[in-house]
VOKOLNU-546417 format. One record per atom (N, C-alpha, C): residue in three letters; x, y negated, z negated. Coordinates in steps of 0.1 Angstrom, whole numbers, padded with zeros to 4 digits, always signed. Example, Ala and Ser with C-alpha at 12.3 -4.5 7.8 and 13.67 -1.06 7.14 Angstrom:
2
ala+0132+0057-0078 ala+0123+0045-0078 ala+0132+0033-0078 ser+0128+0022-0071 ser+0137+0011-0071 ser+0129+0000-0079 
end
This chain:
263
met-0031+0075+0430 met-0035+0080+0417 met-0044+0070+0410 thr-0055+0075+0405 thr-0065+0067+0397 thr-0058+0062+0385 ser-0061+0049+0381 ser-0056+0044+0369 ser-0064+0048+0357 val-0058+0048+0345 val-0065+0052+0333 val-0076+0042+0330 ala-0074+0029+0334 ala-0084+0019+0331 ala-0097+0021+0339 arg-0095+0025+0352 arg-0107+0028+0361 arg-0115+0040+0355 ala-0107+0050+0351 ala-0114+0062+0345 ala-0122+0058+0332 ile-0116+0050+0324 ile-0122+0046+0312 ile-0135+0038+0315 arg-0134+0028+0324 arg-0145+0020+0328 arg-0157+0028+0333 ala-0153+0039+0341 ala-0164+0047+0347 ala-0171+0055+0336 ala-0163+0059+0326 ala-0170+0066+0314 ala-0179+0057+0306 leu-0174+0044+0304 leu-0182+0034+0297 leu-0195+0031+0304 leu-0194+0032+0317 leu-0206+0028+0325 leu-0215+0041+0328 thr-0212+0052+0322 thr-0220+0064+0323 thr-0231+0064+0312 pro-0244+0063+0315 pro-0254+0061+0305 pro-0258+0073+0298 arg-0259+0084+0304 arg-0265+0096+0298 arg-0255+0103+0288 pro-0259+0106+0276 pro-0250+0111+0266 pro-0242+0123+0271 arg-0248+0133+0276 arg-0241+0145+0280 arg-0230+0142+0291 glu-0234+0134+0301 glu-0225+0130+0311 glu-0213+0121+0306 lys-0217+0112+0296 lys-0206+0104+0290 lys-0196+0113+0283 cys-0201+0122+0275 cys-0192+0132+0268 cys-0183+0139+0278 leu-0189+0144+0289 leu-0181+0152+0299 leu-0171+0143+0306 ala-0175+0131+0309 ala-0166+0121+0316 ala-0154+0118+0306 thr-0157+0116+0294 thr-0147+0113+0284 thr-0137+0124+0282 arg-0142+0136+0280 arg-0133+0147+0279 arg-0125+0149+0291 ala-0131+0148+0303 ala-0124+0150+0316 ala-0112+0139+0317 leu-0115+0127+0314 leu-0105+0117+0316 leu-0093+0119+0306 val-0097+0123+0293 val-0086+0126+0284 val-0078+0137+0288 arg-0084+0148+0293 arg-0076+0159+0298 arg-0066+0154+0309 glu-0072+0146+0318 glu-0064+0141+0330 glu-0053+0133+0325 trp-0055+0124+0315 trp-0045+0115+0310 trp-0034+0124+0303 arg-0038+0134+0296 arg-0028+0142+0289 arg-0019+0150+0298 arg-0024+0154+0310 arg-0016+0161+0319 arg-0008+0152+0329 gly-0010+0139+0328 gly-0003+0130+0336 gly-0009+0127+0349 gly-0022+0129+0350 gly-0029+0127+0363 gly-0036+0113+0364 leu-0034+0105+0354 leu-0039+0091+0355 leu-0027+0081+0354 ala-0027+0071+0362 ala-0016+0061+0361 ala-0018+0052+0349 phe-0007+0049+0342 phe-0008+0039+0331 phe-0009+0025+0338 ala-0021+0021+0341 ala-0023+0008+0347 ala-0037+0003+0342 cys-0037-0010+0337 cys-0049-0016+0333 cys-0053-0026+0343 asp-0059-0021+0354 asp-0061-0029+0366 asp-0076-0033+0368 val-0084-0030+0359 val-0098-0034+0360 val-0103-0038+0346 ala-0112-0048+0345 ala-0117-0052+0332 ala-0127-0043+0327 met-0128-0042+0313 met-0138-0034+0307 met-0151-0042+0306 pro-0163-0035+0307 pro-0176-0042+0306 pro-0178-0047+0292 asp-0185-0058+0290 asp-0188-0063+0277 asp-0198-0054+0270 gln-0206-0047+0278 gln-0216-0038+0272 gln-0216-0025+0280 pro-0214-0014+0272 pro-0214+0000+0279 pro-0228+0003+0284 ala-0229+0013+0293 ala-0242+0018+0297 ala-0247+0028+0287 trp-0259+0026+0283 trp-0266+0035+0274 trp-0279+0040+0280 pro-0284+0052+0274 pro-0297+0057+0280 pro-0309+0048+0275 glu-0320+0050+0282 glu-0332+0043+0278 glu-0337+0046+0264 thr-0334+0058+0259 thr-0337+0061+0245 thr-0324+0066+0239 pro-0322+0064+0226 pro-0332+0058+0216 pro-0334+0043+0218 val-0346+0039+0214 val-0349+0025+0213 val-0341+0019+0202 leu-0334+0008+0206 leu-0325+0001+0196 leu-0332-0010+0189 leu-0331-0010+0176 leu-0338-0020+0168 leu-0328-0028+0159 pro-0331-0040+0156 pro-0323-0048+0146 pro-0323-0041+0133 pro-0313-0042+0124 pro-0313-0035+0111 pro-0326-0037+0103 gly-0331-0049+0103 gly-0343-0052+0095 gly-0356-0046+0100 gln-0355-0041+0113 gln-0367-0035+0118 gln-0366-0019+0119 met-0355-0014+0114 met-0354+0001+0113 met-0364+0007+0103 pro-0371+0018+0107 pro-0380+0024+0097 pro-0373+0029+0085 lys-0380+0029+0074 lys-0374+0034+0062 lys-0371+0049+0063 arg-0360+0053+0057 arg-0355+0067+0058 arg-0365+0076+0050 arg-0369+0087+0056 arg-0377+0096+0049 arg-0369+0103+0038 lys-0377+0110+0030 lys-0370+0118+0019 lys-0360+0128+0025 ala-0348+0129+0019 ala-0338+0137+0025 ala-0342+0151+0027 gly-0350+0157+0017 gly-0353+0171+0018 gly-0364+0175+0027 ser-0371+0165+0033 ser-0382+0168+0042 ser-0377+0171+0056 glu-0385+0177+0064 glu-0381+0180+0078 glu-0378+0168+0085 arg-0387+0158+0084 arg-0384+0145+0091 arg-0372+0138+0086 gly-0370+0139+0073 gly-0358+0133+0067 gly-0345+0139+0072 arg-0345+0152+0073 arg-0333+0159+0079 arg-0331+0155+0093 ile-0341+0154+0101 ile-0340+0150+0115 ile-0335+0135+0116 ala-0340+0127+0107 ala-0336+0113+0107 ala-0321+0111+0104 leu-0317+0119+0094 leu-0303+0119+0090 leu-0294+0123+0102 trp-0297+0134+0108 trp-0288+0139+0119 trp-0289+0130+0132 his-0301+0124+0134 his-0302+0115+0145 his-0294+0102+0142 ser-0294+0097+0130 ser-0286+0085+0127 ser-0271+0088+0129 leu-0267+0100+0124 leu-0253+0103+0126 leu-0249+0105+0141 ala-0258+0111+0148 ala-0255+0113+0163 ala-0254+0099+0170 his-0262+0090+0166 his-0261+0076+0172 his-0248+0070+0169 ile-0244+0071+0156 ile-0231+0065+0152 ile-0220+0071+0161 glu-0220+0084+0163 glu-0209+0091+0170 glu-0210+0088+0185 phe-0222+0086+0190 phe-0224+0082+0204 phe-0217+0069+0207 val-0221+0059+0199 val-0215+0046+0201 val-0200+0046+0198 ala-0195+0055+0189 ala-0181+0056+0186 ala-0173+0060+0198 ile-0179+0068+0207 ile-0172+0072+0220 ile-0169+0059+0227 asp-0178+0050+0229 asp-0176+0038+0236 asp-0166+0029+0229 leu-0167+0028+0216 leu-0158+0020+0208 leu-0143+0024+0211 ala-0141+0037+0210 ala-0127+0042+0213 ala-0123+0040+0227 leu-0132+0043+0237 leu-0128+0041+0251 leu-0125+0026+0253 asp-0134+0017+0248 asp-0131+0003+0250 asp-0118-0002+0244 met-0115+0003+0232 met-0103+0000+0226 met-0091+0003+0235 ala-0091+0015+0240 ala-0080+0019+0249 ala-0079+0011+0262 gly-0091+0009+0268 gly-0091+0003+0281 gly-0089-0012+0280 arg-0094-0019+0270 arg-0094-0033+0269 arg-0080-0038+0264 phe-0074-0031+0255 phe-0061-0036+0249 phe-0049-0027+0253 gly-0051-0017+0262 gly-0040-0009+0265 gly-0028-0016+0271 ala-0030-0025+0280 ala-0019-0033+0286 ala-0011-0040+0276 gln-0017-0046+0267 gln-0011-0053+0256 gln-0003-0045+0246 met-0009-0033+0243 met-0004-0025+0232 met+0004-0013+0236 gly+0003-0008+0249 gly+0012+0002+0254 gly+0006+0016+0255 arg+0014+0025+0260 arg+0009+0038+0263 arg+0005+0046+0251 glu+0013+0045+0240 glu+0009+0053+0228 glu-0004+0049+0222 phe-0007+0036+0223 phe-0020+0031+0219 phe-0031+0037+0227 val-0030+0037+0240 val-0040+0043+0249 val-0042+0058+0245 ser-0031+0065+0243 ser-0032+0079+0240 ser-0039+0081+0227 asp-0036+0073+0217 asp-0042+0075+0204 asp-0057+0073+0204 phe-0061+0063+0211 phe-0076+0060+0211 phe-0083+0068+0221 leu-0077+0074+0232 leu-0083+0084+0240 leu-0085+0097+0232 asp-0075+0100+0223 asp-0077+0112+0215 asp-0089+0109+0206 val-0091+0097+0200 val-0102+0094+0192 val-0115+0096+0200 ala-0115+0091+0212 ala-0127+0092+0221 ala-0131+0106+0223 ala-0121+0115+0225 ala-0124+0129+0227 ala-0130+0135+0215 asp-0125+0131+0203 asp-0131+0136+0191 asp-0145+0132+0189 glu-0148+0119+0192 glu-0161+0114+0190 glu-0171+0121+0200 ala-0167+0124+0212 ala-0175+0131+0221 ala-0178+0145+0216 met-0168+0151+0210 met-0171+0164+0204 met-0180+0163+0192 his-0178+0153+0184 his-0187+0151+0172 his-0202+0149+0177 phe-0204+0141+0187 phe-0217+0139+0192 phe-0223+0152+0197 ala-0216+0160+0204 ala-0221+0172+0210 ala-0225+0181+0198 leu-0218+0182+0187 leu-0221+0190+0176 leu-0234+0185+0170 leu-0235+0172+0168 leu-0247+0166+0162 leu-0260+0167+0171 asp-0258+0166+0184 asp-0269+0168+0193 asp-0274+0182+0193 arg-0264+0191+0192 arg-0268+0205+0191 arg-0276+0208+0178 lys-0271+0201+0167 lys-0278+0203+0154 lys-0293+0198+0156 leu-0295+0186+0162 leu-0308+0181+0164 leu-0317+0191+0172 his-0311+0197+0182 his-0319+0206+0190 his-0323+0219+0181 ser-0314+0223+0172 ser-0317+0234+0164 ser-0329+0231+0154 leu-0331+0218+0152 leu-0342+0213+0143 leu-0354+0210+0151 gly-0354+0213+0164 gly-0366+0210+0172 gly-0367+0195+0177 ser-0355+0188+0176 ser-0355+0174+0181 ser-0344+0172+0191 his-0341+0159+0193 his-0331+0156+0203 his-0326+0141+0201 tyr-0315+0138+0206 tyr-0310+0124+0205 tyr-0319+0115+0214 gly-0324+0105+0208 gly-0333+0096+0215 gly-0347+0097+0210 ala-0350+0107+0202 ala-0364+0109+0197 ala-0368+0099+0187 leu-0358+0092+0180 leu-0361+0082+0170 leu-0354+0069+0174 pro-0359+0058+0169 pro-0352+0045+0171 pro-0338+0046+0164 ala-0329+0037+0168 ala-0316+0037+0163 ala-0311+0022+0161 his-0301+0021+0153 his-0295+0008+0149 his-0289+0001+0161 ala-0293-0011+0163 ala-0288-0019+0175 ala-0275-0026+0172 gly-0270-0026+0160 gly-0259-0035+0157 gly-0245-0029+0158 leu-0244-0016+0161 leu-0231-0010+0161 leu-0221-0015+0171 trp-0226-0021+0182 trp-0216-0026+0192 trp-0212-0041+0189 glu-0219-0047+0180 glu-0217-0061+0177 glu-0203-0064+0173 ala-0197-0056+0165 ala-0183-0058+0161 ala-0173-0057+0172 ala-0176-0048+0182 ala-0167-0047+0193 ala-0169-0059+0202 phe-0181-0064+0204 phe-0183-0076+0213 phe-0176-0088+0206 ala-0178-0090+0193 ala-0173-0101+0186 ala-0157-0102+0186 thr-0151-0090+0188 thr-0136-0090+0187 thr-0130-0086+0201 arg-0137-0089+0211 arg-0133-0084+0224 arg-0120-0091+0229 his-0117-0103+0223 his-0105-0110+0228 his-0093-0109+0218 asp-0094-0101+0208 asp-0084-0100+0198 asp-0082-0086+0193 val-0071-0080+0197 val-0069-0066+0193 val-0067-0064+0178 ala-0060-0074+0171 ala-0058-0073+0157 ala-0072-0073+0150 ala-0080-0082+0154 ala-0094-0083+0148 ala-0102-0070+0150 arg-0101-0065+0163 arg-0108-0053+0166 arg-0103-0041+0157 leu-0090-0040+0155 leu-0085-0029+0147 leu-0089-0031+0132 ala-0088-0044+0128 ala-0092-0046+0114 ala-0106-0043+0111 val-0115-0045+0120 val-0129-0044+0117 val-0134-0030+0121 val-0131-0024+0132 val-0137-0012+0136 val-0131+0000+0129 pro-0118+0004+0131 pro-0113+0015+0124 pro-0112+0013+0109 met-0107+0001+0105 met-0103-0001+0091 met-0115-0006+0082 val-0126-0010+0088 val-0138-0012+0079 val-0149-0003+0083 leu-0154-0002+0095 leu-0165+0006+0099 leu-0162+0021+0098 glu-0151+0025+0104 glu-0148+0040+0103 glu-0144+0043+0089 ala-0137+0034+0082 ala-0132+0037+0068 ala-0144+0039+0059 arg-0155+0032+0062 arg-0168+0034+0054 arg-0173+0048+0055 gly-0171+0054+0067 gly-0175+0068+0068 gly-0167+0077+0059 leu-0155+0074+0056 leu-0147+0082+0047 leu-0153+0081+0033 asp-0159+0070+0030 asp-0165+0068+0016 asp-0178+0076+0015 val-0187+0076+0025 val-0200+0081+0024 val-0202+0095+0028 thr-0193+0100+0037 thr-0195+0114+0042 thr-0194+0125+0032 pro-0185+0124+0022 pro-0184+0135+0013 pro-0197+0137+0005 ala-0203+0126+0000 ala-0216+0128-0007 ala-0227+0133+0002 thr-0227+0129+0014 thr-0237+0134+0024 thr-0235+0149+0026 arg-0222+0153+0027 arg-0219+0167+0029 arg-0224+0175+0017 glu-0221+0170+0005 glu-0226+0177-0007 glu-0241+0179-0008 arg-0248+0168-0004 arg-0263+0169-0004 arg-0268+0180+0006 val-0261+0179+0018 val-0265+0189+0028 val-0262+0203+0024 ala-0251+0205+0018 ala-0247+0219+0013 ala-0257+0223+0002 ala-0260+0214-0007 ala-0269+0217-0018 ala-0283+0221-0013 gly-0287+0216-0002 gly-0299+0219+0004 gly-0299+0232+0012 gly-0288+0239+0012 gly-0287+0252+0018 gly-0282+0252+0033 asp-0278+0240+0038 asp-0275+0239+0052 asp-0259+0239+0053 gln-0254+0251+0053 gln-0239+0253+0054 gln-0234+0249+0067 asn-0241+0251+0078 asn-0237+0247+0091 asn-0236+0232+0092 gly-0246+0225+0086 gly-0245+0210+0086 gly-0233+0205+0078 ala-0231+0212+0066 ala-0219+0208+0058 ala-0206+0210+0065 lys-0205+0221+0073 lys-0193+0223+0080 lys-0191+0213+0091 ile-0201+0209+0098 ile-0200+0198+0108 ile-0195+0185+0101 leu-0201+0181+0090 leu-0197+0169+0083 leu-0182+0170+0078 gly-0178+0182+0074 gly-0164+0184+0070 gly-0155+0182+0081 arg-0158+0187+0093 arg-0150+0185+0105 arg-0149+0170+0108 ile-0161+0163+0108 ile-0161+0149+0111 ile-0152+0141+0101 leu-0153+0144+0089 leu-0145+0137+0078 leu-0130+0139+0081 asp-0126+0151+0084 asp-0112+0153+0086 asp-0107+0145+0098 asp-0115+0145+0109 asp-0111+0138+0121 asp-0111+0123+0118 glu-0121+0118+0111 glu-0121+0103+0108 glu-0109+0098+0100 ile-0104+0107+0092 ile-0091+0102+0085 ile-0081+0099+0095 arg-0079+0108+0105 arg-0069+0105+0116 arg-0073+0093+0124 his-0086+0090+0126 his-0090+0079+0134 his-0086+0066+0126 val-0089+0066+0113 val-0086+0054+0106 val-0071+0052+0105 ala-0063+0063+0104 ala-0049+0063+0104 ala-0043+0057+0117 ala-0050+0060+0129 ala-0045+0054+0141 ala-0048+0039+0141 gly-0059+0035+0137 gly-0062+0021+0136 gly-0053+0014+0127 thr-0050+0019+0115 thr-0041+0013+0106 thr-0027+0012+0111 lys-0022+0023+0118 lys-0009+0023+0124 lys-0007+0011+0134 his-0017+0010+0143 his-0015-0001+0153 his-0018-0015+0147 phe-0026-0015+0137 phe-0028-0028+0130 phe-0015-0033+0124 leu-0008-0024+0118 leu+0005-0027+0112 leu+0015-0032+0122 gln+0014-0027+0134 gln+0023-0032+0145 gln+0019-0046+0149 cys+0005-0048+0149 cys+0001-0062+0152 cys+0006-0072+0142 ala+0005-0068+0129 ala+0010-0077+0119 ala+0025-0080+0120 glu+0032-0069+0124 glu+0047-0071+0125 glu+0049-0081+0137 met+0042-0079+0148 met+0044-0087+0160 met+0041-0102+0157 ala+0030-0104+0148 ala+0026-0117+0145 ala+0034-0123+0133 arg+0043-0115+0127 arg+0051-0119+0115 arg+0041-0123+0104 lys+0031-0114+0102 lys+0022-0116+0091 lys+0023-0105+0080 glu+0020-0108+0068 glu+0019-0098+0057 glu+0007-0090+0060 pro+0007-0077+0061 pro-0004-0069+0066 pro-0017-0071+0058 glu-0016-0070+0045 glu-0028-0070+0037 glu-0035-0083+0038 ser-0028-0094+0036 ser-0035-0107+0037 ser-0040-0110+0051 phe-0032-0106+0061 phe-0036-0107+0075 phe-0049-0100+0078 trp-0050-0087+0073 trp-0063-0080+0075 trp-0074-0086+0067 gln-0072-0091+0055 gln-0083-0097+0048 gln-0088-0110+0055 asp-0079-0117+0060 asp-0083-0130+0067 asp-0091-0126+0080 leu-0087-0116+0087 leu-0094-0112+0099 leu-0108-0106+0096 val-0109-0099+0085 val-0122-0093+0081 val-0131-0104+0077 lys-0126-0114+0069 lys-0135-0125+0065 lys-0140-0133+0077 arg-0132-0134+0087 arg-0136-0142+0099 arg-0145-0135+0109 his-0143-0121+0110 his-0149-0114+0121 his-0159-0104+0117 phe-0160-0100+0104 phe-0169-0090+0100 phe-0181-0096+0093 arg-0193-0094+0098 arg-0205-0100+0093 arg-0211-0094+0081 gly-0206-0082+0078 gly-0212-0075+0066 gly-0202-0077+0054 gln-0203-0067+0045 gln-0195-0067+0033 gln-0187-0054+0032 val-0175-0055+0026 val-0167-0044+0023 val-0172-0038+0010 lys-0179-0027+0010 lys-0186-0023-0002 lys-0179-0011-0009 ala-0179-0012-0022 ala-0175-0001-0031 ala-0187+0008-0032 pro-0186+0021-0037 pro-0174+0027-0041 pro-0166+0032-0029 phe-0153+0035-0031 phe-0144+0039-0021 phe-0138+0053-0023 asn-0136+0060-0012 asn-0129+0073-0013 asn-0114+0070-0011 asp-0108+0066-0023 asp-0094+0061-0022 asp-0085+0071-0017 ser-0087+0084-0020 ser-0077+0094-0016 ser-0078+0096-0001 ala-0090+0096+0005 ala-0091+0097+0020 ala-0085+0085+0027 arg-0088+0073+0021 arg-0083+0061+0027 arg-0068+0060+0026 leu-0062+0065+0015 leu-0048+0065+0014 leu-0041+0075+0023 ala-0048+0086+0026 ala-0043+0096+0035 ala-0043+0090+0049 ala-0051+0080+0052 ala-0052+0073+0065 ala-0043+0060+0065 gly-0035+0058+0054 gly-0026+0047+0053 gly-0032+0034+0049 leu-0044+0035+0044 leu-0052+0023+0040 leu-0052+0022+0024 ser-0042+0015+0019 ser-0041+0015+0004 ser-0051+0005-0002 arg-0053+0005-0015 arg-0063-0004-0022 arg-0058-0018-0020 gly-0046-0021-0018 gly-0041-0034-0016 gly-0048-0042-0005 phe-0053-0034+0005 phe-0060-0040+0016 phe-0074-0045+0012 tyr-0082-0037+0005 tyr-0096-0039+0004 tyr-0101-0042-0010 ala-0093-0039-0020 ala-0099-0040-0034 ala-0102-0055-0037 thr-0095-0064-0033 thr-0097-0078-0037 thr-0109-0085-0030 ile-0114-0079-0019 ile-0125-0085-0012 ile-0137-0076-0012 ala-0137-0066-0020 ala-0148-0056-0021 ala-0159-0062-0030 tyr-0172-0057-0027 tyr-0183-0061-0034 tyr-0189-0048-0041 
end
């Protein structure tokens, strides 16, 4: 029987977006039906395989965003979101494969569920781009999304603190306003996609928070101060207000975690 780690590694090393989505969905189905052994017998790559396009640029070299209401502005928005969700597939896969032996079967299941969601999100966004006459890879994209994963590759508590509880939690803050703008522009299909993503991301942040609390308990640390210390040490950006407190609380992330270190 193939191990879950080998299936995850194979998906991580699949460069083409459609094939990566299919490989992710297939391995999650196989895991759910008991067709993959719970064994972490291979190492995860430090860098997933990605397609030749989009061209990845440092944040300071990214082109300025076009006006939201213009055709190019709409394409740029959906392309940016598609890139975030594409990298999020690998973030979730790597979480399960890299730390599964340490954290256990439920951890693997939770983050494989996240990976399947992210693959579905990417497929929806890629379809949206095609409906606008574009495609994923047509524009440059942010090169820094994997940096947090690489920087925390040896520490599951730091990875959980930064990726689900900072980066994904930020999506809870900004997605509602984006959805409102999209709906106000008459794009009800786009607003529906963003609503689905928001609902799923609450569950993703909740999974990260749940397992972070387990890490804090194992380390005999107070969760909020432990999280704040890890974020200060491992996150290169800032925890920025305003916050969607209701969505964060629904994910188990109370203001006690982030209010005192926010900018």
